[in-house]
Steps between C-alpha positions, in 0.01 A plus 500: 500500500572148637136399508453622132747250374418204724304208372376169650444347161856435374542289188470131541866431442583714821224344708655161424861614571711233679642713770819402700402402856756729658378797293144430618611493867677829458194667342294356789742627770520845361123513477451404857729782589283750317731542204412495131684222321479375136676252267669731236696492193609184301291239690169695432597589144593143404187359659284752303634362170491128613865454570599325824609758758846442648615799704247620751576859607287689756438877523381661818445827692698364792854649513812262497537545876138409570507197270826391674318510838214285374715225350795392707649282226560815272786744418510844345713510193615780255604851541378645173174320541414363841321176495411230748578127425265268700630147503390165596746216463623528141220728389531885482222748434586864411287760667526874405340804629279723281716783373429867456613726214554788747838604633531558875830673520485539875546125562791314347322163527189646323665633187494441123830600352565528123806561293539770233328280244201447732584138579390401847799411707320482840132440578373456852213742521180324609162571373145365410404231262379769259842659502685155479311408187614822335864389544478169326607472144216335292126476554510114520753524787275732696249250599436440873311185598410342835387145443361463845214748441531509115559872489674632201640856472552597129531883468651495152287248317768230500221238465369662187853544351567126574185413310627703206852347542647848497794624712427858628709733707373676817562861430743641234736219406780749409498613865451159632806362297712800637410390857608145424654416149467129569130540435575480128636152539211411727258606235668268243507217753128542587392523142664177396403304806138612492456508127396875530544789250697797618308838504654750249578746781721238669664410168597861453629524846720197441649661188562834673611393847672161432846662519432572874567120565875611488443637843371194661717293719667194326366285790148590421553458136633146568178431692300620197724297261390189706144588487498569125708199391462214753124475536406325177450811267857589420474503131167700487651758749819533291309570181291769677801649666682516164193667345510778756873537495545385855712184440830705510428561866512127578747347245853622479548319177405632155210283383612486137299492185220266426640148432843584653653231742479762780130548455433130441688403820309761711164403373564122523629564861179669592279235326694235703443682821124510428496125408675415831257716705197334330644153572572593858877487454743728693615827331762740624591842393870385499439257220295744293765774540778248404305412182405847396869630545660186328497656149661818636765302680581303175515824293733671740730200516511415122825476320382474133285176510642360832474583863808649673497328838685782674257748379213262560581479884591865531169608352285306728525762778460777244165354375356455849617840611332666193173320589523625852497860387130431420384225733682376814640136464517338855831370593368145517452508112867623421658153536206324364502714172876472459497117560244428224682734262834326561342161454389585145868488407555170693178343353641578148841330547412144669868438551637203705283407810355847518150404400472278806609786723270743333185286547577515866538880513225681701441732209495238230137489456460877467804505260345221287163693493691804362675288248159356383372862465793596297467206265138554455594858364742363238386460137657156509572258793849413588383179691660607817195488714408154351846375605468631854149354540630164399790534730281595804265212445762237457648278782842561644645215286354648185628837594865363513436326170376815334800703630746239379352512147488877507861512603607273216310727254665816630848359571769757441251785449571833679218698661622844580216721359131414451282606213162658544483626139122523471471684837773741405376576145 
């Protein structure tokens, strides 16, 4: 079967693939030890559609222990899926062993275990390249390529589907999504990234099996959250998720009706994230979570048309905790999110010498960015962001003068509650 699907005339985009030097060395060493070895997955798929490959993963018929013996600078990782990380300085290449679909119940280390729903919970049964390709999700991810000898293994017509720009499942997608429900999210992510249409069988499987995402660990869902919303296609992914009814598995807040502040804020946050990725600016899940949960925090803390400060601070943990039911929120983001929320109140007041202190706050820039997003979603500007822009760009002497003038204007005024009427309504 292997020879039937091997070709020495791969598409030009693959022949010209810019392969990582460490990956090439690993392929060479495995070949010299009489093992089969191929680049597989995303790097081959992306090169095929003329995208620059980033992650170079390798699949081989060598077992993790055999790989470990060949490469001294390596380590075996994982329990559910054993892999080998081969590293050189700061670079790491992931090397996996071909997997089988057969269960060998006589050996605990060579067993596939599934839960009652059919989801794979352990998978360390080694097999051949033919068996391994059957285990992959989509045909465009079952392409095995060795750039040294330019041999391509394509048993499921992945190259042809790539030409047609069609995402096709390997095997029955209903069964495959039961094995791993995250494949529904991967289908959406690949479709938007590659500009592919989704085969109707996969669409039907997403509708029928999307609810199985409830059984996926929150840590893995957070990883998918990052892949969906921090790589430059957040808005496109959101609309497709919403179309398939999957957004509720990633967002703990109700998205609201078309045109509502809640929905405007979420979409603007996603657009802003995409803009930052395109301009090579930093993006974090912490900021996106803070922005998307802000309307919920305001609603919960509203007292008529004002914010109740006690309720505001009390509801911070509630909002983050509610999100954690769906996706893990790493501890390092807790303080970050709560800081930029609390600073929204302080940015509103501008009392005394507080503005000078706020500009020096380590979270000021993120808090100001959130304020900017909020004001962009208002029907009319309150001028707060303009004031803070002017204040940030002024000299220290000018800052003092601005604060003196502001104090005179607001002398005798009490600030006990803060209005966010448009965000509450």
